[in-house]
C-alpha positions as CSV (number, residue, x, y, z in Angstrom):
1,M,8.0,-10.3,-32.6
2,S,6.3,-7.0,-31.1
3,V,5.5,-7.5,-27.5
4,E,2.1,-6.8,-26.4
5,R,1.5,-3.6,-24.0
6,P,-0.5,-4.8,-21.2
7,Y,-2.2,-1.5,-20.8
8,E,-3.7,0.3,-23.6
9,K,-2.7,3.9,-22.0
10,K,0.5,5.1,-19.7
11,F,-2.2,7.3,-17.3
12,S,-5.8,7.5,-16.7
13,V,-7.2,10.3,-15.2
14,I,-11.0,10.3,-13.9
15,V,-12.9,13.1,-13.5
16,P,-16.1,12.7,-11.5
17,C,-19.1,15.7,-13.0
18,Y,-21.8,16.9,-11.0
19,K,-23.2,20.4,-11.3
20,V,-19.5,21.3,-12.3
21,E,-20.5,23.3,-15.8
22,K,-19.3,26.3,-15.0
23,F,-15.7,24.7,-14.3
24,L,-15.4,21.6,-16.5
25,S,-14.3,23.1,-19.7
26,R,-11.4,24.5,-17.7
27,C,-10.5,21.4,-15.9
28,L,-10.8,19.5,-19.5
29,D,-8.5,21.9,-21.2
30,S,-5.6,21.6,-18.3
31,L,-5.8,17.4,-18.8
32,L,-5.8,17.9,-22.6
33,N,-2.7,20.7,-22.6
34,Q,-0.2,18.2,-20.4
35,T,3.2,18.2,-21.4
36,F,2.8,14.2,-21.1
37,Q,0.6,13.0,-23.7
38,D,0.0,9.4,-23.5
39,I,-3.0,9.6,-21.1
40,E,-7.1,8.9,-21.2
41,I,-9.2,11.0,-19.8
42,V,-12.1,9.3,-18.3
43,C,-15.2,11.3,-17.5
44,V,-17.7,10.3,-15.4
45,N,-21.2,12.2,-15.8
46,D,-22.7,11.2,-12.5
47,G,-26.7,12.4,-13.6
48,S,-25.9,15.6,-13.4
49,P,-28.5,18.0,-13.9
50,D,-27.2,21.0,-15.7
51,R,-24.9,20.8,-18.8
52,C,-22.2,18.6,-18.0
53,I,-23.3,15.9,-20.2
54,D,-23.1,18.2,-23.5
55,I,-20.1,19.5,-22.7
56,L,-18.4,16.2,-22.3
57,N,-20.1,14.8,-25.4
58,E,-18.4,17.9,-27.2
59,Y,-14.9,17.2,-26.0
60,K,-15.3,14.1,-26.5
61,E,-16.4,14.3,-30.2
62,R,-13.2,16.9,-30.7
63,F,-10.9,14.7,-29.1
64,P,-11.9,11.2,-29.3
65,D,-8.4,9.7,-28.7
66,K,-8.3,11.6,-25.5
67,I,-12.0,11.7,-24.0
68,V,-13.8,8.6,-22.5
69,V,-17.4,9.7,-21.6
70,I,-19.2,7.9,-19.0
71,D,-23.3,8.7,-18.3
72,K,-25.1,7.3,-15.7
73,E,-27.5,7.8,-13.2
74,N,-26.7,9.8,-9.9
75,E,-25.2,7.3,-7.5
76,G,-22.6,9.9,-5.8
77,V,-18.8,10.5,-5.9
78,W,-17.7,7.4,-4.7
79,R,-19.7,4.9,-7.2
80,A,-18.5,7.7,-9.9
81,R,-15.1,7.2,-8.9
82,W,-15.4,3.2,-8.8
83,D,-16.9,3.3,-12.4
84,G,-14.0,5.2,-13.8
85,V,-11.9,2.6,-12.4
86,S,-13.4,-0.4,-13.8
87,F,-13.3,1.0,-17.2
88,A,-9.5,3.2,-17.0
89,R,-6.8,1.2,-19.0
90,G,-3.9,3.0,-17.7
91,E,-0.8,1.4,-16.3
92,Y,-1.4,4.0,-13.2
93,I,-4.6,6.1,-12.4
94,G,-5.3,9.6,-11.0
95,F,-8.0,11.8,-10.1
96,L,-9.5,15.1,-10.9
97,D,-12.7,17.0,-9.6
98,G,-14.5,18.9,-12.5
99,D,-14.3,22.1,-10.6
100,D,-10.2,21.6,-10.0
101,Y,-7.9,22.3,-12.6
102,A,-4.1,20.7,-13.1
103,E,-0.8,22.3,-13.9
104,P,0.8,21.3,-17.3
105,N,3.0,19.0,-15.7
106,F,0.7,17.4,-13.6
107,A,1.0,13.9,-15.8
108,E,4.5,14.2,-16.5
109,V,5.3,14.4,-13.1
110,L,2.9,11.8,-11.1
111,Y,3.3,9.1,-13.7
112,G,6.9,9.9,-14.7
113,N,7.7,9.8,-10.6
114,A,5.9,6.7,-10.4
115,K,7.3,5.0,-13.3
116,K,10.9,5.9,-12.4
117,H,11.0,4.2,-9.0
118,D,8.6,1.1,-10.0
119,A,6.2,2.9,-7.3
120,D,2.8,1.8,-5.8
121,L,2.0,5.4,-5.1
122,S,3.2,8.6,-6.5
123,V,2.2,12.1,-4.4
124,C,2.6,15.9,-5.8
125,G,2.3,18.8,-4.2
126,F,-1.3,21.3,-4.4
127,K,-2.4,24.6,-4.4
128,R,-5.5,25.6,-2.2
129,V,-7.4,28.4,-4.3
130,D,-9.9,30.8,-3.8
131,L,-13.0,30.4,-6.2
132,D,-14.0,33.9,-6.2
133,S,-11.0,36.0,-5.8
134,G,-8.3,33.6,-7.7
135,K,-5.7,34.2,-4.3
136,A,-3.8,31.4,-3.5
137,L,-4.7,30.2,0.2
138,S,-1.9,27.8,1.1
139,R,0.2,25.0,-0.8
140,E,0.3,21.6,0.5
141,M,2.2,18.8,0.3
142,C,5.4,20.6,-0.9
143,A,7.8,19.8,1.8
144,P,10.6,17.3,0.6
145,R,9.6,13.9,1.7
146,S,11.6,10.9,1.5
147,S,10.1,7.9,-0.5
148,F,9.5,4.5,1.6
149,K,8.2,1.2,0.9
150,I,4.4,0.4,2.8
151,S,5.6,-2.8,4.2
152,D,8.5,-1.2,6.0
153,D,7.2,1.5,7.5
154,P,3.3,1.9,7.1
155,G,2.9,4.3,9.8
156,R,3.8,6.7,7.2
157,L,1.0,6.2,5.6
158,V,-1.0,8.4,8.0
159,E,0.7,11.7,7.2
160,L,-0.1,11.8,3.2
161,N,-3.2,14.2,2.5
162,G,-6.8,12.3,2.3
163,A,-7.5,14.2,-1.1
164,L,-7.0,11.6,-4.2
165,W,-6.2,14.3,-7.0
166,N,-2.9,14.8,-6.0
167,K,-1.8,11.0,-6.3
168,A,-1.4,8.5,-9.4
169,F,-2.1,4.9,-8.1
170,R,-0.9,1.8,-9.7
171,A,-3.8,0.8,-11.5
172,S,-4.1,-3.0,-10.7
173,A,-4.2,-2.2,-7.0
174,L,-7.4,0.2,-7.5
175,K,-9.0,-2.7,-9.8
176,G,-8.3,-5.3,-6.9
177,M,-10.1,-2.8,-4.6
178,R,-12.5,-4.5,-1.8
179,D,-15.9,-2.2,-2.2
180,L,-17.9,-0.5,1.0
181,D,-21.2,-1.7,1.1
182,R,-22.3,1.7,2.2
183,P,-19.9,4.4,1.2
184,P,-20.0,7.7,3.2
185,L,-20.3,11.3,2.4
186,V,-17.5,12.5,4.1
187,L,-13.9,11.2,4.6
188,E,-15.0,9.0,1.7
189,D,-11.3,10.3,-0.4
190,L,-9.7,8.9,2.6
191,L,-11.6,5.8,2.9
192,F,-10.9,4.9,-0.8
193,H,-7.0,5.5,0.2
194,L,-7.3,2.8,2.9
195,L,-9.2,0.3,0.8
196,A,-6.0,1.0,-1.9
197,Y,-3.3,0.9,0.5
198,L,-4.4,-2.8,1.9
199,Q,-3.6,-3.8,-2.1
200,M,-0.2,-2.4,-1.4
201,T,3.4,-3.1,-0.3
202,G,5.5,-1.3,-2.4
203,K,6.9,2.5,-2.5
204,V,5.3,5.8,-1.9
205,V,7.1,8.4,-3.8
206,F,7.1,12.1,-3.4
207,S,7.4,15.1,-6.1
208,T,7.3,18.7,-4.2
209,E,6.0,20.5,-7.2
210,V,2.7,22.0,-7.5
211,C,0.6,20.0,-10.0
212,I,-2.9,20.9,-8.8
213,N,-5.1,23.9,-8.3
214,Y,-8.0,22.8,-5.7
215,M,-10.8,25.5,-5.8
216,V,-11.9,26.4,-2.6
217,R,-15.7,27.7,-2.5
218,S,-16.8,30.6,-0.1
219,G,-18.8,29.3,2.5
220,S,-16.9,26.4,4.0
221,A,-18.4,23.1,4.7
222,M,-17.0,22.8,8.3
223,N,-20.7,23.5,9.9
224,S,-22.7,21.3,7.4
225,I,-21.1,17.9,9.3
226,T,-23.5,16.4,11.4
227,Q,-23.1,13.6,13.6
228,E,-24.9,11.4,11.0
229,H,-22.2,12.1,9.0
230,V,-19.7,11.3,11.4
231,D,-21.5,7.8,12.3
232,E,-21.5,7.0,8.6
233,A,-18.0,7.2,8.1
234,S,-17.1,5.9,11.9
235,D,-19.4,2.7,10.8
236,A,-17.3,2.7,7.0
237,F,-13.8,3.1,9.0
238,V,-15.2,-0.4,10.9
239,E,-15.9,-1.8,7.7
240,V,-12.3,-1.6,6.3
241,K,-10.6,-2.3,9.2
242,S,-12.4,-5.6,8.8
243,Y,-11.0,-6.2,5.6
244,Y,-7.4,-5.5,7.1
245,V,-8.2,-8.2,9.4
246,E,-9.4,-10.7,7.2
247,A,-6.7,-10.4,4.6
248,G,-4.1,-10.9,7.6
249,A,-3.2,-7.8,7.1
250,R,0.5,-7.7,9.9
251,P,0.0,-6.0,13.0
252,D,2.0,-2.4,12.3
253,M,-0.4,-2.4,9.2
254,I,-3.7,-2.4,12.2
255,E,-1.6,-0.3,14.1
256,A,-1.4,2.6,11.2
257,I,-5.1,2.0,10.5
258,D,-5.7,2.6,14.5
259,T,-3.7,5.7,14.4
260,A,-5.3,6.9,10.9
261,A,-8.8,6.6,12.9
262,F,-7.7,8.6,15.7
263,L,-6.4,11.1,13.2
264,H,-9.5,11.4,10.9
265,L,-12.7,10.2,13.5
266,G,-11.0,11.9,16.9
267,V,-9.1,14.9,15.5
268,S,-10.6,15.7,12.0
269,M,-14.4,15.2,12.1
270,I,-14.6,16.5,16.2
271,F,-13.0,19.8,14.9
272,R,-15.6,19.9,12.1
273,L,-18.1,18.9,14.2
274,S,-16.9,22.0,16.6
275,Y,-18.7,24.1,14.0
276,N,-22.1,22.9,14.8
277,K,-23.6,24.8,17.6
278,D,-26.4,22.3,18.1
279,I,-23.8,19.7,19.3
280,D,-22.4,19.5,22.9
281,L,-19.0,19.1,22.3
282,K,-17.8,17.3,25.3
283,T,-20.3,14.7,25.1
284,C,-19.2,14.2,21.3
285,I,-15.8,13.9,22.5
286,S,-16.5,11.2,24.9
287,R,-18.9,9.2,22.5
288,T,-15.8,9.2,19.6
289,T,-13.6,8.3,22.8
290,K,-15.7,4.9,23.2
291,F,-16.2,4.3,19.9
292,L,-12.0,4.6,19.2
293,D,-11.3,2.0,22.3
294,D,-14.0,-0.2,21.2
295,H,-12.9,-0.6,17.6
296,F,-9.6,0.9,17.1
297,P,-8.0,0.5,20.8
298,L,-4.2,0.6,19.3
299,W,-4.6,4.6,19.3
300,R,-3.9,4.9,22.6
301,T,-0.8,3.1,22.3
302,S,0.6,3.3,18.8
303,K,4.0,3.5,18.6
304,Y,3.7,5.9,15.5
305,L,2.7,8.4,18.0
306,E,5.8,7.5,20.4
307,K,8.3,10.0,21.0
308,S,10.8,7.8,19.3
309,Y,9.1,7.6,16.2
310,V,7.3,11.4,16.2
311,V,11.2,12.6,16.6
312,S,12.6,10.6,13.8
313,H,9.4,11.4,11.6
314,G,8.3,14.8,12.4
315,G,5.7,17.0,10.7
316,S,2.1,15.7,11.4
317,F,3.0,13.3,13.7
318,K,4.4,15.7,16.3
319,K,0.6,17.3,16.4
320,L,-1.1,14.1,16.4
321,R,0.8,13.1,19.7
322,L,0.2,16.6,21.4
323,A,-3.5,15.7,20.0
324,R,-3.7,12.4,21.6
325,K,-2.6,13.9,24.7
326,L,-5.3,16.9,25.0
327,Y,-7.3,13.9,24.3
328,L,-6.1,11.8,27.0
329,A,-6.1,14.8,29.4
330,H,-9.5,15.7,28.7
331,L,-8.6,19.2,27.4
332,M,-9.5,18.7,23.6
333,P,-12.7,20.9,23.9
334,L,-10.7,23.9,25.2
335,F,-7.8,23.5,22.3
336,L,-10.3,23.3,19.8
337,G,-11.9,26.4,20.8
338,A,-8.4,27.8,20.5
339,Y,-7.6,26.5,16.9
340,R,-11.1,27.6,15.6
341,F,-9.8,31.6,16.8
342,M,-6.7,31.1,15.1
343,I,-8.3,30.0,11.9
344,D,-11.5,32.5,12.0
345,T,-10.0,35.4,14.0
346,L,-6.4,35.6,13.3
347,K,-6.7,34.1,9.9
348,I,-3.7,31.2,11.0
349,D,-4.5,27.7,9.8
350,I,-2.2,24.8,11.0
351,K,-2.5,22.5,8.6
352,W,-2.6,18.7,9.6
């Protein structure tokens, strides 16, 4: 007697589409030409005003066994991804933005590694590529990393990059996630991760292979971040933490959330705000410090930023420990000025 498979596909890839008609064919072709073929490509047309839906329907007609098209009114990338997750039939779920493209081994590496180790999350390397010149700007998440079990060391979740497109998630974790009342316009990827982590206790595994080409458009979005964007993301962070508290999350998981809040609200968002000439940076930092103290107080004493943990784990934890020292010494504005000089003038970018 045959045993019914719990999933119709092994790997689902969700592609939100909005104003990406110039790049969409390249994206879809890269997914159709994978070395691992037991995948479905769930394309969500988020009310795009260009020809995205026409391109998607053309591909669906040519590849009906691979392409799924969801056509909906515009609600933003958060809802588009959520709708894709609801439909996805794969055992694992990945993501790809419509203006990026995957290497041929993308599905094989992410799904294969996840399945081999029965992992909740599989992570691969990626390449940042200048959209205009095609020049590779950086290779990230490519350094060898040991796998870990979330229940054993939740602090290591802090070291993962915030993008969704270089990962494969166990589908059951995503389908059991809580939603946000008001998804923010920035940090939405990172908050999606945090909601997923609440459903996970198992392994996170890594591959050093570069499987994604992330296209960087000229005219960085750095100087488009406003205090309103930061406030939206901050409120969402608080909402996510409340879910952890309601679920009875372990203290070390709460400590990881507070550490992540410091990294993303206290460092990343403040750095991006520092490009906005209309804000008073010192005031913003003081405001953020009070917000962190009120809602994520463990950032000041987090064991994940103590010397013993940092020495044994290295990498991003060293930089984050330094940032905390600068915060506590009220030297963050000076540091950010020097950091911007390194990036903008010396063309040296130290990734966090």
